[in-house]
Z-matrix of the N, CA and C atoms (Angstrom, degrees):
N
C 1 1.441
C 2 1.499 1 109.63
N 3 1.331 2 114.38 1 144.05
C 4 1.470 3 118.65 2 -179.06
C 5 1.537 4 107.39 3 -140.40
N 6 1.300 5 116.32 4 149.30
C 7 1.516 6 118.92 5 177.67
C 8 1.531 7 112.45 6 -62.69
N 9 1.250 8 117.78 7 132.92
C 10 1.484 9 123.20 8 176.47
C 11 1.535 10 108.42 9 -116.05
N 12 1.325 11 113.40 10 134.15
C 13 1.492 12 120.07 11 177.90
C 14 1.512 13 109.20 12 -101.18
N 15 1.306 14 114.25 13 136.96
C 16 1.465 15 121.18 14 171.25
C 17 1.498 16 107.40 15 -89.62
N 18 1.291 17 120.35 16 118.04
C 19 1.453 18 125.91 17 -172.67
C 20 1.523 19 109.16 18 -119.09
N 21 1.294 20 117.68 19 129.93
C 22 1.481 21 122.82 20 173.49
C 23 1.531 22 107.21 21 -122.73
N 24 1.325 23 115.92 22 124.89
C 25 1.442 24 122.19 23 -175.54
C 26 1.509 25 109.14 24 -128.00
N 27 1.308 26 117.24 25 132.24
C 28 1.471 27 123.40 26 174.93
C 29 1.509 28 108.46 27 -116.67
N 30 1.356 29 114.89 28 121.20
C 31 1.467 30 122.81 29 -178.79
C 32 1.497 31 109.94 30 -134.87
N 33 1.352 32 113.66 31 165.90
C 34 1.448 33 118.08 32 175.77
C 35 1.527 34 108.77 33 -66.03
N 36 1.318 35 118.15 34 153.21
C 37 1.449 36 122.49 35 -176.38
C 38 1.531 37 113.56 36 -59.81
N 39 1.346 38 116.46 37 -32.71
C 40 1.461 39 118.98 38 -178.03
C 41 1.573 40 112.95 39 -79.18
N 42 1.325 41 116.67 40 -4.60
C 43 1.490 42 119.96 41 -178.22
C 44 1.502 43 113.55 42 -112.22
N 45 1.328 44 119.14 43 -1.11
C 46 1.431 45 119.85 44 -171.39
C 47 1.524 46 113.55 45 -70.32
N 48 1.312 47 120.42 46 -29.25
C 49 1.467 48 120.22 47 -178.17
C 50 1.526 49 112.56 48 -66.79
N 51 1.313 50 115.60 49 -36.02
C 52 1.493 51 119.27 50 179.41
C 53 1.540 52 109.44 51 -69.35
N 54 1.301 53 118.39 52 -37.73
C 55 1.426 54 123.67 53 177.90
C 56 1.543 55 111.57 54 -68.09
N 57 1.333 56 116.41 55 -42.83
C 58 1.461 57 119.22 56 176.55
C 59 1.536 58 110.47 57 -62.29
N 60 1.306 59 119.23 58 -38.30
C 61 1.453 60 122.20 59 176.83
C 62 1.509 61 111.21 60 -62.51
N 63 1.313 62 117.68 61 -39.88
C 64 1.457 63 122.63 62 178.43
C 65 1.542 64 111.17 63 -64.01
N 66 1.308 65 115.71 64 -41.30
C 67 1.459 66 120.32 65 179.33
C 68 1.515 67 108.34 66 -65.40
N 69 1.349 68 117.54 67 -45.31
C 70 1.460 69 121.41 68 179.53
C 71 1.530 70 111.57 69 -60.81
N 72 1.299 71 118.26 70 -39.08
C 73 1.473 72 123.14 71 177.54
C 74 1.507 73 111.08 72 -57.17
N 75 1.312 74 116.33 73 -30.03
C 76 1.454 75 123.38 74 -178.73
C 77 1.498 76 112.33 75 -91.81
N 78 1.311 77 119.58 76 11.43
C 79 1.444 78 126.02 77 -177.81
C 80 1.523 79 112.26 78 65.67
N 81 1.317 80 116.30 79 27.90
C 82 1.462 81 121.35 80 179.55
C 83 1.546 82 110.25 81 -81.18
N 84 1.297 83 112.49 82 154.88
C 85 1.496 84 120.63 83 176.69
C 86 1.506 85 109.77 84 -118.51
N 87 1.312 86 116.74 85 118.06
C 88 1.487 87 120.69 86 177.78
C 89 1.522 88 107.49 87 -72.38
N 90 1.336 89 115.55 88 122.77
C 91 1.488 90 118.81 89 -177.61
C 92 1.520 91 112.76 90 -104.08
N 93 1.345 92 116.73 91 -18.50
C 94 1.461 93 116.84 92 -179.82
C 95 1.547 94 108.38 93 -161.10
N 96 1.312 95 115.56 94 143.99
C 97 1.474 96 120.36 95 174.62
C 98 1.517 97 107.87 96 -136.41
N 99 1.302 98 116.36 97 148.66
C 100 1.443 99 121.43 98 176.52
C 101 1.530 100 108.44 99 -157.88
N 102 1.326 101 116.29 100 159.81
C 103 1.445 102 120.49 101 176.20
C 104 1.508 103 109.27 102 -119.59
N 105 1.333 104 114.38 103 144.34
C 106 1.489 105 121.53 104 175.76
C 107 1.509 106 105.11 105 -137.95
N 108 1.289 107 116.41 106 103.23
C 109 1.418 108 121.59 107 -177.98
C 110 1.514 109 111.85 108 63.73
N 111 1.347 110 117.44 109 -120.15
C 112 1.444 111 120.92 110 -179.99
C 113 1.523 112 110.42 111 -92.95
N 114 1.349 113 119.78 112 3.97
C 115 1.450 114 121.85 113 -177.74
C 116 1.537 115 111.12 114 -100.40
N 117 1.299 116 113.95 115 144.46
C 118 1.497 117 122.89 116 172.90
C 119 1.500 118 105.88 117 -111.85
N 120 1.300 119 118.08 118 119.36
C 121 1.464 120 122.62 119 -175.96
C 122 1.507 121 109.08 120 -110.90
N 123 1.308 122 116.88 121 124.00
C 124 1.457 123 120.36 122 177.54
C 125 1.510 124 111.76 123 -122.94
N 126 1.315 125 114.81 124 147.21
C 127 1.474 126 120.71 125 177.44
C 128 1.544 127 105.67 126 -122.55
N 129 1.358 128 116.46 127 134.35
C 130 1.433 129 120.72 128 -175.26
C 131 1.550 130 109.59 129 -141.21
N 132 1.337 131 114.36 130 153.66
C 133 1.429 132 121.03 131 168.95
C 134 1.509 133 106.85 132 -106.17
N 135 1.360 134 116.39 133 123.40
C 136 1.472 135 121.32 134 -172.29
C 137 1.497 136 108.33 135 -131.28
N 138 1.362 137 118.46 136 129.95
C 139 1.434 138 122.19 137 175.96
C 140 1.564 139 110.34 138 -60.23
N 141 1.338 140 117.89 139 141.39
C 142 1.442 141 120.67 140 -177.34
C 143 1.527 142 110.84 141 -63.79
N 144 1.304 143 117.62 142 -39.47
C 145 1.455 144 119.77 143 -178.77
C 146 1.521 145 110.87 144 -149.02
N 147 1.340 146 115.30 145 161.25
C 148 1.436 147 123.14 146 175.55
C 149 1.499 148 108.33 147 -127.71
N 150 1.286 149 118.92 148 80.49
C 151 1.500 150 122.16 149 -169.48
C 152 1.525 151 113.64 150 -63.96
N 153 1.295 152 118.96 151 -29.39
C 154 1.492 153 119.73 152 -176.44
C 155 1.508 154 114.15 153 -80.17
N 156 1.316 155 117.39 154 -13.49
C 157 1.459 156 121.43 155 178.82
C 158 1.525 157 112.65 156 -101.26
N 159 1.291 158 116.89 157 -18.12
C 160 1.463 159 123.56 158 -177.89
C 161 1.537 160 111.37 159 60.39
N 162 1.290 161 115.37 160 25.07
C 163 1.476 162 121.20 161 174.16
C 164 1.497 163 107.45 162 -157.60
N 165 1.278 164 117.66 163 173.44
C 166 1.436 165 121.92 164 174.44
C 167 1.536 166 114.26 165 81.81
N 168 1.305 167 118.32 166 11.96
C 169 1.448 168 120.39 167 179.36
C 170 1.551 169 108.84 168 -76.50
N 171 1.313 170 114.44 169 158.78
C 172 1.509 171 118.82 170 176.36
C 173 1.538 172 110.54 171 -75.49
N 174 1.287 173 117.61 172 -13.35
C 175 1.489 174 118.86 173 177.00
C 176 1.516 175 107.51 174 -68.93
N 177 1.259 176 117.50 175 124.91
C 178 1.490 177 122.50 176 -178.12
C 179 1.511 178 112.82 177 93.44
N 180 1.319 179 116.40 178 -3.19
C 181 1.499 180 119.50 179 -178.90
C 182 1.516 181 111.24 180 -61.20
N 183 1.349 182 118.11 181 -40.13
C 184 1.447 183 120.05 182 -178.51
C 185 1.516 184 112.20 183 -61.78
N 186 1.338 185 116.12 184 -37.97
C 187 1.458 186 121.30 185 176.35
C 188 1.522 187 112.19 186 -64.64
N 189 1.345 188 114.96 187 -44.56
C 190 1.468 189 117.89 188 176.97
C 191 1.527 190 112.20 189 -65.39
N 192 1.328 191 115.49 190 -38.93
C 193 1.487 192 118.32 191 177.96
C 194 1.502 193 113.09 192 -60.26
N 195 1.333 194 116.46 193 -41.93
C 196 1.498 195 120.57 194 178.23
C 197 1.552 196 107.91 195 -62.69
N 198 1.346 197 118.29 196 -38.17
C 199 1.451 198 119.35 197 179.63
C 200 1.535 199 112.47 198 -68.69
N 201 1.317 200 116.29 199 -35.84
C 202 1.465 201 121.31 200 -179.10
C 203 1.540 202 112.63 201 -71.35
N 204 1.310 203 114.01 202 -30.61
C 205 1.462 204 118.22 203 -172.72
C 206 1.528 205 112.59 204 -110.67
N 207 1.282 206 119.54 205 6.31
C 208 1.409 207 124.06 206 -178.91
C 209 1.533 208 112.36 207 61.49
N 210 1.316 209 115.06 208 38.86
C 211 1.468 210 120.40 209 173.52
C 212 1.469 211 110.57 210 107.42
């Protein structure tokens, strides 16, 4: 068993593919998507860490998300 985080992210429609790729890199599963105006809102279940790969942890995700979405 491993801790799973429920993550909800709202981004501009033109930036959602990069964010989805970042979630997938972390072994996340997108559970719901919707649009509201110019926003694309996704909900995902993402493992807190991936110790055997030494990458893909949720630690530092906020920093990467700011880089992917220009703030």
